[in-house]
N, C-alpha and C positions, 0 to 999 in steps of 0.2 A: 756839374759834369754828370753825364749819364752813366750810372752804374759805379760811381766812385766809392770804393770800399777797400782801402789799403789792408793787405793781409800780412801777417807775420809768419814767416816760414823758416825752418831750420835749413841751413845750407847742406846739401848732400855731400858726403865725403869730407866735411870740414868740421872738426870738433869745436864747439862753443862759438859758432858764428851764426848770425841770424840776418835775415833779409826782410825788409818791408817793401812790398811791391803792390801795384794796383794795375789791373788789366783794362781799365777804362780808357787808356790813352793819355793820361795826365802826366806820365813820365816818372811817377814815384817808383824808384828802385834804388834802395840804399842798404848798405851792409852795416851791421852793428856787432859788437863783441859780446853783448849780453842780451838775454831775452827781455829784461826790464827796459833797456834802452830802446829796443825794437818796439815793444808794446807802447811806450810813451810816444815814440815817433809816429806810430800808426794812429794813435788817438789824436795827436796834434794835426795830422794830415786830414783826418775825418772832420775835426772841428773847423779847420780852415775852409773846408768845402761847404760848410753849412749843412742845414737839414736837407734830407732828400726831398725831391719834388714828389708830388702825389703820384705821378706816373712811375716813380722809381720804387715806391714802397711795395714790398711783396709780403704777403701773409699766407700762412698755411690754413688748412681747414679749421684749426683750433683758434684762429684769430691772432696768432703770434708770428713774428718774423722767423724764418728758418735759420737754424744755426749754421754759421759758416765753418767750413772745414779747412 
């Protein structure tokens, strides 16, 4: 999938709730009670998508992938 990179985000105005979502159109959007559960789900979603295609890899001038926010 083009740009597949699920992100873990804290839900606004809701204490102790986390969301895993991806903006590539794959439909990943799931809510979790703990950050650990959300991190594990995001890692699993990334692993299921497989390694990025060469055209998806982005590196900065120092030769490393930029940090996601």
